[in-house]
C-alpha positions in Angstrom: 0.0 0.0 0.0 1.3 3.4 -0.9 0.4 6.8 0.5 0.3 10.1 -1.4 2.9 12.7 -0.6 1.8 15.6 1.5 1.9 18.3 -1.0 1.0 20.9 1.5 4.6 20.5 2.9 6.6 22.5 0.4 10.1 21.7 1.8 12.6 20.6 -0.7 13.3 17.4 1.2 9.6 16.4 0.7 9.7 17.1 -3.0 12.8 15.1 -4.0 10.7 12.2 -5.4 7.7 14.1 -6.7 6.1 13.0 -9.9 4.2 15.2 -12.3 1.0 14.2 -10.5 2.4 15.6 -7.3 3.3 18.8 -9.0 -0.3 19.1 -10.4 -1.8 18.7 -6.9 0.6 21.4 -5.7 -0.5 23.7 -8.5 -4.2 23.0 -7.8 -3.9 23.6 -4.1 -2.6 27.1 -4.8 -5.1 27.7 -7.6 -2.3 28.5 -10.0 -3.5 30.1 -13.3 -0.2 30.6 -15.1 3.1 28.8 -15.3 6.5 30.3 -16.0 8.5 27.5 -17.6 12.2 28.4 -17.1 15.5 27.1 -18.6 18.8 28.7 -17.4 21.1 29.3 -20.3 24.9 29.4 -20.2 25.0 33.0 -19.0 22.4 32.3 -16.2 19.6 34.2 -18.0 16.1 32.7 -17.6 14.8 31.6 -20.9 11.5 29.7 -21.5 7.7 30.1 -22.1 4.7 31.2 -20.1 1.7 28.9 -20.2 -1.9 29.1 -19.0 -2.4 26.5 -16.3 -4.7 24.3 -18.4 -2.0 24.1 -21.1 0.6 22.8 -18.7 0.2 19.1 -19.0 2.6 16.1 -18.8 2.0 15.1 -22.4 2.3 18.5 -23.9 5.8 18.0 -25.1 7.0 21.6 -24.7 10.0 22.5 -26.8 12.6 25.3 -27.3 15.3 25.5 -30.0 18.6 24.2 -28.6 20.4 27.4 -29.8 18.9 29.4 -26.9 21.3 27.6 -24.5 24.3 29.1 -26.4 23.3 32.7 -26.7 25.6 35.5 -25.5 24.5 37.8 -22.6 23.6 40.3 -25.3 21.2 37.8 -26.9 23.3 37.1 -30.0 24.4 33.9 -31.5 28.2 33.5 -31.4 30.0 34.1 -34.7 32.1 31.0 -34.5 32.1 28.4 -37.4 33.1 25.7 -34.8 29.7 25.9 -33.3 28.3 24.0 -36.3 30.2 21.0 -35.1 28.9 21.4 -31.6 25.3 22.4 -32.0 23.2 21.2 -35.0 23.1 23.9 -37.6 19.4 23.0 -38.3 18.5 24.7 -35.0 16.6 21.6 -33.8 14.3 21.6 -30.8 15.0 20.4 -27.3 12.3 18.8 -25.3 11.7 20.5 -21.9 10.8 18.4 -18.9 9.7 20.1 -15.6 11.6 19.3 -12.4 8.7 19.1 -9.9 11.1 19.8 -7.0 11.8 23.3 -8.4 8.1 24.5 -8.4 7.8 27.9 -6.6 5.1 30.5 -6.4 5.8 33.9 -8.0 4.9 36.0 -5.0 5.0 39.3 -6.8 2.6 38.2 -9.6 -0.9 39.8 -9.7 -2.6 36.4 -10.6 -1.7 33.1 -8.9 1.5 32.2 -10.8 4.1 29.4 -10.5 7.6 29.1 -11.8 9.1 25.7 -12.6 12.7 25.0 -13.8 12.9 22.6 -16.7 15.6 20.2 -17.9 16.5 19.9 -21.5 16.5 16.6 -23.5 17.2 15.6 -27.1 14.6 13.7 -29.2 16.1 10.4 -28.3 15.6 11.1 -24.6 19.2 11.8 -23.7 20.0 15.0 -21.7 21.3 18.0 -23.5 24.8 17.7 -22.3 25.7 21.4 -22.5 22.7 22.7 -20.5 24.0 24.1 -17.2 21.8 22.0 -15.0 22.9 18.9 -16.8 26.6 19.8 -16.4 26.2 20.3 -12.6 24.2 17.0 -12.3 27.0 15.2 -14.1 29.6 16.4 -11.6 27.4 15.5 -8.6 27.1 12.0 -10.0 30.9 11.7 -10.0 30.9 12.2 -6.3 28.0 9.8 -5.9 29.9 7.1 -7.7 32.6 7.4 -5.0 30.0 7.2 -2.2 30.3 10.9 -1.5 27.8 13.8 -1.3 29.1 17.3 -2.0 27.6 20.0 0.3 27.7 23.7 -0.5 26.6 27.0 1.0 26.7 30.2 -1.2 27.2 33.7 0.1 25.9 36.1 -2.5 26.8 39.8 -2.6 25.0 42.4 -4.6 24.5 46.2 -4.8 21.4 48.2 -4.5 21.7 51.2 -6.8 19.6 54.1 -7.9 17.5 53.5 -11.0 19.8 54.0 -14.0 18.2 54.1 -17.5 21.3 55.6 -19.2 24.2 53.1 -19.5 26.6 55.9 -20.2 26.0 57.3 -16.7 27.8 55.8 -13.6 25.7 53.9 -11.0 24.9 55.6 -7.7 23.8 54.3 -4.3 20.0 54.5 -3.8 18.1 56.8 -1.5 17.1 55.2 1.8 14.3 56.0 4.2 16.3 59.0 5.5 16.1 60.6 2.1 19.8 60.4 1.7 22.1 58.1 -0.2 25.1 56.4 1.4 28.3 58.4 0.9 30.6 56.3 3.1 31.1 52.6 3.6 28.9 51.0 6.3 30.4 47.5 6.7 28.1 45.4 9.0 26.0 48.5 9.9 22.6 47.6 11.1 21.3 51.1 10.6 22.5 51.1 7.0 20.4 47.9 6.4 17.4 49.5 8.2 17.5 52.3 5.6 16.0 49.7 3.3 13.7 48.0 5.7 10.6 48.1 3.4 12.6 46.4 0.6 14.1 43.7 2.8 10.7 42.9 4.4 9.5 42.2 0.9 12.6 40.2 0.0 12.2 38.0 3.1 8.5 37.5 2.5 9.2 36.5 -1.1 12.0 34.2 -0.1 9.8 32.6 2.5 7.0 32.1 0.0 9.5 30.4 -2.4 11.3 28.2 0.2 14.7 29.7 -0.6 16.1 29.1 2.9 18.1 32.3 3.1 20.0 32.6 6.4 21.5 36.0 7.2 21.5 39.4 5.7 24.4 41.8 6.3 25.6 45.1 4.9 28.9 44.6 3.0 31.8 47.0 2.6 30.6 49.0 -0.4 28.0 51.8 -0.4 24.7 50.0 -0.9 26.3 46.6 -1.0 24.5 43.7 0.7 25.1 40.0 1.2 22.6 37.1 1.6 23.8 33.8 3.0 22.1 30.5 2.1 21.8 27.4 4.4 24.0 24.6 3.3 22.7 21.7 1.1 22.8 19.9 -2.2 24.6 21.8 -5.0 21.8 21.5 -7.5 19.2 22.7 -5.0 21.4 25.6 -4.0 22.1 26.6 -7.6 18.4 26.6 -8.2 17.9 28.8 -5.2 20.6 31.3 -6.3 19.0 31.4 -9.8 15.5 32.1 -8.2 17.0 34.6 -5.8 18.5 36.8 -8.5 15.1 37.0 -10.2 13.4 37.7 -6.9 15.6 40.5 -5.6 15.7 42.3 -9.0 11.9 42.3 -9.0 11.7 43.4 -5.4 14.2 46.3 -5.9 12.3 47.6 -8.9 9.1 47.7 -6.9 10.9 50.0 -4.5 12.2 52.3 -7.2 15.8 51.0 -7.3 17.8 48.4 -9.1 19.6 45.3 -7.6 22.7 44.3 -9.6 25.0 41.2 -9.4 27.7 42.8 -11.6 31.1 41.8 -10.2 32.2 45.5 -10.2 29.3 47.9 -10.7 30.9 51.1 -9.3 34.3 52.6 -9.6 36.0 53.0 -6.2 33.8 50.4 -4.5 34.6 46.8 -3.8 33.2 44.1 -6.1 30.6 41.5 -5.4 31.4 37.8 -5.0 29.6 34.5 -4.6 31.7 32.9 -1.9 30.9 29.1 -1.8 31.5 27.0 1.2 32.2 23.4 0.2 32.5 20.1 2.0 32.0 16.4 1.2 30.2 13.8 3.3 29.9 10.0 3.0 26.4 9.2 1.6 26.0 6.2 3.9 27.1 7.8 7.3 26.9 11.6 6.6 30.4 11.8 8.0 32.5 14.7 6.8 35.4 13.2 5.0 37.5 16.4 5.4 38.1 15.3 9.0 39.7 12.2 10.5 38.0 10.3 13.4 40.3 12.1 15.8 39.2 15.5 14.5 42.3 16.4 12.5 42.2 17.4 8.9 42.1 14.4 6.5 44.3 13.8 3.5 41.2 14.2 1.3 40.7 17.7 2.8 44.2 18.8 1.7 43.8 17.0 -1.7 40.5 18.9 -2.3 42.4 22.2 -1.6 45.2 21.0 -3.9 42.7 20.4 -6.7 41.3 23.9 -6.3 44.7 25.4 -6.3 45.9 23.5 -9.4 42.8 23.9 -11.6 41.1 27.2 -10.6 43.4 29.3 -12.7 42.4 27.2 -15.7 38.6 27.4 -15.1 38.5 31.1 -14.3 36.2 31.7 -17.3 33.5 29.7 -15.5 34.0 31.6 -12.2 34.7 35.1 -13.6 32.7 35.0 -16.9 32.7 38.7 -18.1 35.2 41.4 -18.8 33.8 43.3 -15.8 34.5 40.3 -13.6 38.3 40.9 -13.5 37.8 44.5 -12.3 36.8 42.9 -9.0 40.0 40.9 -8.5 42.2 43.6 -7.1 44.4 43.5 -4.0 43.2 45.0 -0.7 39.6 45.1 -1.7 38.4 42.0 0.1 38.7 40.1 -3.2 41.3 37.4 -4.0 44.1 37.8 -6.4 45.7 34.3 -5.8 44.9 30.7 -5.2 46.7 30.4 -1.9 44.9 28.8 1.1 44.8 29.8 4.7 42.8 29.4 7.9 40.5 32.3 8.6 42.4 34.4 6.1 40.5 36.7 3.7 43.5 37.7 1.6 43.6 34.2 0.0 41.4 32.7 -2.7 40.7 29.5 -0.7 39.8 30.2 2.9 39.3 27.6 5.6 36.8 29.1 8.2 37.1 28.3 11.9 34.9 25.3 12.7 34.7 22.0 14.5 35.7 18.7 12.8 32.1 17.9 11.7 31.8 21.2 9.9 35.3 21.5 8.4 34.9 23.1 5.0 36.6 25.1 2.3 35.5 28.5 1.1 36.1 29.3 -2.6 36.3 33.1 -2.6 37.2 33.5 -6.3 33.7 33.1 -7.8 32.0 36.3 -8.8 28.4 37.3 -8.1 27.9 37.5 -11.9 28.7 33.8 -12.4 26.1 31.3 -13.5 25.5 29.4 -10.3 25.2 26.0 -12.1 28.4 26.5 -14.1 30.4 27.9 -11.2 29.4 25.2 -8.8 30.1 22.5 -11.3 33.6 23.9 -12.1 34.6 24.4 -8.4 33.4 20.9 -7.4 35.1 19.4 -10.4 38.4 21.0 -9.3 38.1 19.6 -5.8 37.0 16.2 -7.1 40.1 16.0 -9.3 42.2 17.0 -6.4 40.9 14.0 -4.4 41.1 11.5 -7.2 44.6 12.6 -8.3 45.7 13.1 -4.7 47.1 16.5 -5.5 49.1 18.0 -2.6 48.0 21.4 -1.3 50.6 24.2 -1.2 51.9 25.2 2.2 49.3 27.2 4.2 49.6 31.0 3.7 50.0 32.4 7.2 50.2 36.1 6.5 48.8 38.6 4.0 48.8 37.0 0.6 48.3 40.3 -1.2 51.9 41.2 -0.2 53.5 37.8 -0.6 55.9 37.6 -3.5 55.4 33.9 -4.1 51.6 33.9 -4.1 50.2 32.0 -7.1 48.3 34.6 -9.1 44.9 34.3 -10.8 44.4 35.2 -14.5 43.8 38.9 -15.0 41.5 39.0 -18.1 38.6 37.2 -19.7 40.6 36.6 -22.9 43.4 35.0 -20.9 41.0 32.8 -19.0 39.2 31.6 -22.1 42.5 30.6 -23.7 43.4 28.6 -20.6 40.3 26.5 -21.0 42.1 24.6 -23.7 44.9 23.6 -21.3 42.8 21.4 -19.0 41.5 18.3 -20.8 40.9 16.7 -17.4 38.2 19.3 -16.6 36.8 19.2 -20.1 36.4 15.5 -19.7 34.4 16.0 -16.5 32.2 18.9 -17.6 31.9 17.8 -21.2 34.0 18.7 -24.2 31.0 20.0 -26.1 29.9 22.2 -23.2 33.4 23.6 -22.9 33.5 24.3 -26.6 30.2 26.1 -26.7 31.0 28.0 -23.5 34.3 29.2 -25.0 32.6 30.3 -28.2 30.0 32.3 -26.2 32.7 34.0 -24.1 34.9 34.9 -27.0 32.0 36.4 -28.9 31.1 38.5 -25.8 34.7 39.6 -25.5 34.7 40.6 -29.2 31.5 42.6 -28.7 33.1 44.4 -25.8 36.2 45.3 -27.7 34.0 47.3 -30.2 33.0 49.7 -27.5 35.0 52.9 -26.9 34.9 53.7 -23.2 34.7 57.2 -21.5 38.2 56.7 -20.2 39.6 56.3 -23.7 37.8 59.5 -24.9 38.9 61.4 -21.8 42.6 60.5 -21.8 43.4 59.5 -25.4 41.3 61.9 -27.5 43.7 64.9 -27.2 46.8 63.5 -25.6 48.2 60.7 -27.9 
């Protein structure tokens, strides 16, 4: 005898084994009239279709052209002949299959609306191997094959800025309840957060309605810069939550006459925004943290994981810092990493080990930018750590002091063009993430870089126009 799942309980744990029938009951209980069918593309943009509730059926067979996965952030198709060998030049359809566990209400919608993330499949039923969710699932399965479960907890920084409708004008901090904008940095200031109480009340209400499990909110270093921390969990669930959160906070900010931006470096003279990701690995059978020995000391696997991050992060930077703007964040003495050193409770390194007990021993990857696609960034970071453990890569000696000033600190790449070129030098990572995925991603990034290089900046006009 079987019992029906309790669809009134919307926790992710209760949804892991939902069928489409379970999803339909959930939709009916909430009297949903419209469905946003979402697919994250390579840049993290939400693509898809909006359907009336009565058209959202299991046998509908909803489709999208596979080319939408490989669009640039400007919405263009990369000008790269190699893409014809990676994506069918007939622009065939993908079949979209909803993941019931991702169903969320859209709390800001006028009519009862739900949003559901879909996975992409080819006509023969095989997953679209270069879709971001598929890539992350593939990496998670590598851990599962070893009897391991990766655990992550993202910390996502962002800026609130005054509405800006002219891209030629610099961004400015928004006006708070006091009627004034921030003119100085208010790191960890409670009063500075309270300036935007009405906005954050909406954000927490929206996140609660969507089961996003946000933990803490703080004011970061920059003027108008905030950070939201997520509770730890499964990487795919957390990537979905970050994907949903970005949509949510942009919508909430606009309703309060301001913008929220996840650009890595939105304002000159202010720190950039990161997506720090805490990572650990547990045994699936016992839930024991394999980063710690039974006596509480760090395990060999802990140091191998760090070694994998140190060896491979410089080669996968295009996944962690995906835009030209991303590299403006990676500057010394701005709370951003410039190296792949590791250290205990050290924020001058790219790989920080927070203070914790043995059960919670973890590694914090501080290199990832807030502008990164969460599925791609998590897949790349986990792949680096996985390779470290499988290849038993030794970590470099711990950085005890300020890594910014250390002459032997291993530097990170300094530009998108350099990072994209480095992708060709790590066949080990390409094998894990998928050669076709890496080829398409590279084409997208090179096309975006070429578009950027056509733009003449104000700095060039100011300093070169009459002086060179």
